[in-house]
C-alpha positions in Angstrom: -5.3 28.3 26.3 -7.2 27.8 29.1 -9.7 25.0 28.0 -10.6 23.5 25.1 -12.9 20.4 23.7 -13.5 19.1 20.4 -15.4 15.7 19.6 -14.4 14.6 16.3 -14.2 11.0 14.8 -10.6 9.5 13.9 -10.7 7.1 10.5 -7.5 4.8 10.0 -7.0 2.4 7.6 -3.6 0.2 8.0 -1.4 -1.7 5.3 -2.6 -4.9 6.7 -6.2 -4.6 5.6 -8.0 -5.9 8.0 -10.0 -2.9 8.1 -11.1 0.5 8.4 -11.3 1.6 12.4 -13.2 4.4 13.5 -13.2 5.9 16.9 -15.6 8.4 18.3 -13.1 10.5 20.9 -13.3 13.2 22.9 -10.3 15.5 23.8 -9.8 18.0 26.3 -6.7 20.4 26.7 -6.9 22.2 30.2 -3.9 24.3 31.0 -1.8 22.8 27.9 -2.7 19.5 28.7 -4.2 17.1 26.0 -6.4 14.0 27.6 -8.6 11.9 25.5 -11.4 9.5 25.7 -12.3 6.9 23.5 -16.5 7.0 23.2 -17.3 4.7 20.6 -15.0 2.8 18.3 -15.0 -0.2 15.6 -13.5 -1.9 12.6 -15.6 -2.4 9.7 -13.8 -5.3 8.2 -13.3 -5.4 4.5 -15.5 -7.0 2.1 -13.4 -9.7 -0.2 -14.0 -6.8 -3.2 -12.7 -3.7 -1.4 -9.4 -5.9 0.0 -8.6 -7.3 -3.9 -9.4 -3.6 -5.0 -7.2 -2.1 -2.2 -4.0 -4.9 -2.8 -4.3 -4.7 -6.5 -4.1 -0.9 -6.7 -0.2 -0.5 -6.9 -0.8 -1.9 -10.2 -3.4 0.4 -11.4 -2.4 3.6 -14.0 -3.0 7.0 -13.4 -7.1 6.9 -14.5 -7.8 3.8 -13.0 -6.9 5.2 -9.7 -9.1 8.3 -9.8 -11.7 6.4 -10.1 -10.8 4.2 -7.2 -10.3 7.2 -5.7 -14.0 8.3 -5.9 -15.2 5.6 -5.1 -13.0 4.8 -1.9 -13.4 8.5 -0.8 -17.3 7.6 -1.0 -16.7 4.2 0.7 -15.2 6.2 4.1 -17.9 8.5 3.8 -20.4 6.0 4.0 -19.1 4.2 7.1 -18.8 7.4 9.1 -22.2 8.3 8.4 -23.2 4.9 9.4 -21.3 5.0 12.2 -22.8 8.5 13.3 -26.6 7.0 13.1 -25.5 3.5 14.4 -23.9 5.4 18.0 -26.3 8.6 17.6 -23.6 11.2 17.6 -24.8 14.3 17.8 -21.7 16.2 19.2 -19.1 16.2 17.0 -16.6 18.6 15.5 -15.0 16.8 12.4 -14.1 13.6 10.7 -10.3 13.0 10.7 -9.4 10.7 8.3 -5.8 8.9 7.0 -7.1 7.3 4.2 -5.1 4.3 2.8 -1.4 4.2 1.4 -1.2 2.9 -2.3 2.5 4.5 -2.8 5.0 5.4 -0.5 8.1 6.6 -2.4 9.6 9.9 -0.3 12.9 9.2 -1.4 11.6 10.3 -4.9 9.3 12.6 -3.7 5.8 11.2 -3.8 3.2 9.2 -1.0 -0.1 8.8 -2.5 -3.6 7.6 -0.2 -6.6 6.6 -1.4 -10.0 8.4 0.0 -8.8 12.1 0.5 -11.0 13.5 -2.1 -14.0 16.7 -1.5 -16.6 14.2 -1.7 -16.2 12.7 2.0 -17.5 15.8 3.2 -21.1 15.3 1.0 -21.6 12.2 3.8 -20.9 13.9 7.0 -22.4 17.3 8.3 -19.2 17.9 10.0 -15.7 19.4 8.6 -13.4 16.9 7.2 -9.5 16.9 7.5 -7.8 14.3 5.5 -4.7 13.8 3.7 -2.1 14.3 6.2 1.2 13.0 4.4 1.5 15.1 1.4 2.9 18.3 2.9 5.6 16.5 5.0 6.9 14.8 1.8 6.6 18.1 -0.3 8.9 19.7 2.4 11.7 16.7 2.1 10.3 14.8 4.8 9.4 11.1 4.8 5.6 11.6 5.6 5.8 9.4 8.2 5.6 8.3 11.0 2.5 10.9 12.1 1.5 9.2 14.9 4.3 10.4 17.4 3.1 13.9 17.8 0.5 12.2 19.8 2.4 9.6 21.4 4.3 12.8 22.8 1.2 14.9 23.9 -1.1 11.9 24.9 1.1 8.8 26.1 4.1 11.1 28.0 4.2 8.7 30.6 5.8 6.1 28.8 9.6 6.1 27.4 8.8 5.2 24.1 5.6 4.0 22.1 5.7 0.9 19.8 3.1 0.2 17.2 2.9 -3.7 15.9 0.5 -3.1 12.9 1.4 -3.8 9.0 4.7 -2.5 10.1 6.5 -2.2 13.1 7.5 1.5 14.3 8.6 3.2 17.5 8.6 6.8 18.8 10.6 8.3 21.5 12.0 11.7 22.6 16.1 11.7 22.6 17.9 13.1 25.1 18.6 16.7 23.2 14.6 17.1 23.5 13.6 16.3 20.0 11.6 13.5 19.1 12.4 10.8 16.9 10.2 8.1 15.3 10.8 5.2 12.4 9.4 2.2 10.7 11.6 -0.6 12.1 10.5 -3.7 10.2 7.5 -5.4 8.7 5.1 -7.6 10.5 1.6 -8.2 9.3 2.2 -7.1 5.9 4.3 -10.2 5.6 2.5 -12.4 8.5 -0.6 -12.2 7.2 -0.5 -12.8 3.9 2.0 -15.6 4.3 -1.0 -17.7 5.9 -3.3 -17.1 3.2 -2.2 -20.0 1.5 -4.0 -21.9 4.8 -7.4 -19.8 4.1 -6.6 -18.1 7.2 -6.5 -14.1 7.7 -3.8 -14.2 10.4 -1.6 -16.5 12.6 -3.9 -16.8 15.9 -1.9 -16.2 18.5 1.2 -17.0 16.5 0.8 -20.7 17.4 1.6 -21.7 13.7 4.8 -19.8 13.9 5.7 -21.6 17.5 5.4 -24.6 16.0 7.9 -23.7 13.2 11.9 -24.9 12.7 13.7 -21.4 12.5 15.8 -21.2 8.9 18.9 -19.5 10.0 20.3 -19.1 6.8 16.9 -17.0 5.8 17.1 -15.1 9.0 20.6 -13.6 8.3 19.8 -12.7 5.0 16.9 -10.9 6.6 18.9 -9.3 8.9 21.5 -8.2 6.3 19.3 -5.9 4.4 20.3 -2.3 4.0 17.4 -0.8 5.3 18.3 -1.7 9.1 21.7 0.2 9.2 20.1 3.0 8.0 19.4 6.1 10.3 16.1 7.9 11.0 14.6 9.7 9.8 13.0 6.7 7.5 9.9 4.7 6.6 8.9 1.4 5.0 6.1 1.1 2.5 4.7 -2.1 0.5 7.0 -1.6 -1.7 9.7 -3.0 0.4 7.8 -5.7 0.7 7.1 -6.8 -2.6 10.5 -5.8 -4.0 13.1 -6.8 -1.1 11.6 -9.2 1.2 8.8 -11.0 -0.6 11.8 -12.3 -3.3 14.1 -13.2 -0.6 11.5 -15.5 1.2 10.6 -17.3 -1.9 14.1 -18.5 -2.7 13.5 -20.9 0.4 10.7 -21.9 -0.5 9.7 -22.9 3.2 6.6 -24.3 5.1 4.3 -21.9 6.2 5.2 -22.9 9.7 8.8 -22.6 9.6 8.4 -19.0 7.6 6.3 -17.8 10.2 8.8 -19.2 13.1 12.3 -16.8 11.4 9.8 -14.1 10.6 8.8 -13.8 13.9 12.5 -14.0 15.3 13.5 -11.4 12.8 11.1 -9.0 13.9 12.1 -9.8 17.8 15.6 -8.8 16.5 15.2 -5.7 14.3 13.0 -4.5 17.0 15.2 -4.8 20.0 18.1 -3.3 18.0 15.6 -0.4 17.0 14.6 0.9 20.4 17.9 2.3 22.3 19.4 0.5 25.8 18.4 3.4 27.9 14.5 3.3 27.1 12.8 1.0 30.0 8.8 1.8 29.8 7.4 0.9 25.9 3.7 1.0 25.2 3.1 -1.8 22.7 -0.2 -1.6 20.8 -1.4 -2.5 17.2 -2.5 -5.9 16.1 0.9 -7.8 16.8 0.4 -7.3 20.3 -2.2 -10.1 20.1 0.2 -12.5 18.5 1.7 -14.0 21.6 4.6 -15.4 20.5 5.9 -12.5 18.7 5.3 -10.7 22.1 7.4 -13.7 24.0 10.1 -13.4 21.5 10.6 -9.7 21.5 10.5 -9.9 25.4 13.0 -12.6 25.2 15.7 -10.3 23.1 15.2 -7.3 24.6 15.5 -5.8 28.1 12.7 -3.9 27.7 9.2 -3.0 30.1 7.0 -3.9 26.9 3.4 -2.7 28.7 0.3 -3.6 26.7 -2.9 -1.4 27.5 -6.5 -2.3 27.1 -7.9 -3.6 24.3 -9.7 -0.3 22.9 -6.1 1.3 23.2 -4.9 -1.4 21.4 -7.2 -1.9 18.1 -7.6 1.9 17.9 -4.6 3.9 19.1 -4.0 5.1 15.3 -7.6 6.1 14.4 -7.0 7.6 17.9 -3.9 10.1 17.1 -5.2 10.3 13.6 -8.3 12.5 15.0 -5.5 14.2 17.3 -3.4 15.5 14.5 -7.5 16.9 13.2 -7.8 18.7 15.8 -4.1 20.1 16.1 -4.8 20.8 12.8 -8.0 22.6 13.4 -5.9 24.6 16.2 -3.5 25.7 13.6 -1.1 23.8 16.1 2.1 22.2 15.0 1.0 18.4 14.3 4.2 16.8 12.6 7.5 16.9 13.6 10.7 17.4 11.4 12.9 15.7 13.9 10.7 12.8 12.8 10.0 13.0 9.4 13.1 14.9 8.2 10.9 17.9 6.9 12.5 21.1 6.6 10.4 22.4 9.2 7.4 21.5 11.8 4.5 22.1 10.4 0.4 21.8 10.7 -0.4 19.7 7.8 -3.6 18.2 7.0 -6.5 19.7 4.7 -10.0 20.8 5.4 -13.2 20.4 3.6 
């Protein structure tokens, strides 16, 4: 392959709705080994308007969604143009964007992310690579997780990679050599929503959860959900939170602290169940690693060594890897693994504008 160098911007919006992560990354491939350097990165928090629009989008009709899709595509394009100008970026091969997931029902054959329209390219003077999930669902896959190809090629020194974001997901190589990855459990999609009644965005360091009292009945009911007994490939969407978790949680009418304490324990238990015992070194990233009490409970429940990297990797790993997915797409290389998603074949996914 020789040496190849790409400069790209990776763009990611997660289900926890904390904002849009934008990372300017240099990728270099030397002797078939990929390396990366995050040169600049920032999170643009959502305004109250966009938080409300994205929160309610799941209830919109088709025509309303089309209007919102155009507006959100322009919003992402404008953010990227501002990012390029602010950091005076000159070397740039592509902008690679995940968009924002509104619907994810792969079992019914569809997934939908806002912000993947051709209008994105009007804001930046380079190629735009986006809409990475739809092709995989069309091939019979879950359309998620997509990050594992990056875990394998960029973070191979770890036995597994764990992301603690809106949902927790894990990625690792099986003994047979195939990569496997799946969503384990909801995390910040539930806990961040729980503290809004207290006019908070999140539970800083897990301090509220630490004060709470564990409710054993709720814990047992959550742990008994069918999803946790299913074999991979499997993935979660906000529908699972709204349709399955919220009705169960609401039955118990707990104080916020007690709900958080119970849900933290639920997350810790499911993460321990989701990571095979033979795995020893796990890279942990995502906003959930800042929840000290959550990390403490995960470590108590597991014999695995969890490594927390520098803040830039914690916060921008997904933006980094979606940038990498775009690079692989431009190279015509596989960027989605059928062993992960359950699709009929490995493939190179993403629309290029």
